C-alpha positions, -999 to +999 in steps of 0.1 A: +732+140+318+743+128+352+773+108+338+784+133+311+799+156+337+826+130+346+818+134+383+807+098+386+834+075+374+833+037+372+829+023+407+816+055+423+782+057+440+756+079+424+732+100+446+704+083+465+669+080+450+657+109+470+686+131+460+681+122+423+644+131+426+653+166+439+681+171+414+659+164+384+625+174+399+610+140+391+590+113+410+606+084+427+589+062+401+608+080+373+641+076+392+634+039+398+626+032+362+657+051+350+679+031+374+663-001+363+669+007+326+705+017+333+711-014+353+697-036+325+720-018+300+750-024+323+756+013+330+751+010+368+752-018+393+725-019+420+739-032+453+710-039+476+715-022+510+745-003+497+734+019+467+738+023+430+773+024+415+786+033+380+796+000+363+831-007+354+836-005+316+839-038+299+842-049+263+808-065+264+788-034+274+811-007+260+792-004+227+758-003+245+771+025+268+783+045+238+750+041+221+732+052+253+755+082+256+749+092+220+711+089+225+712+109+257+731+138+241+707+139+212+677+145+235 
């Protein structure tokens, strides 16, 4: 949902944990788990002390990202 708008392009920083909690009305635990899963799938890069950034598209993780997108729009 967050990435479908096109507002967050590769290399751009996504909102902070607290901002995401407010945006989606969820707990910090839910945001942390979501970020952890997106990081594991190569969708975002977590830079400690700096923030979370949208990953650059690569051939390796392109198919995983498309599958994630497909699943997210079906929900």
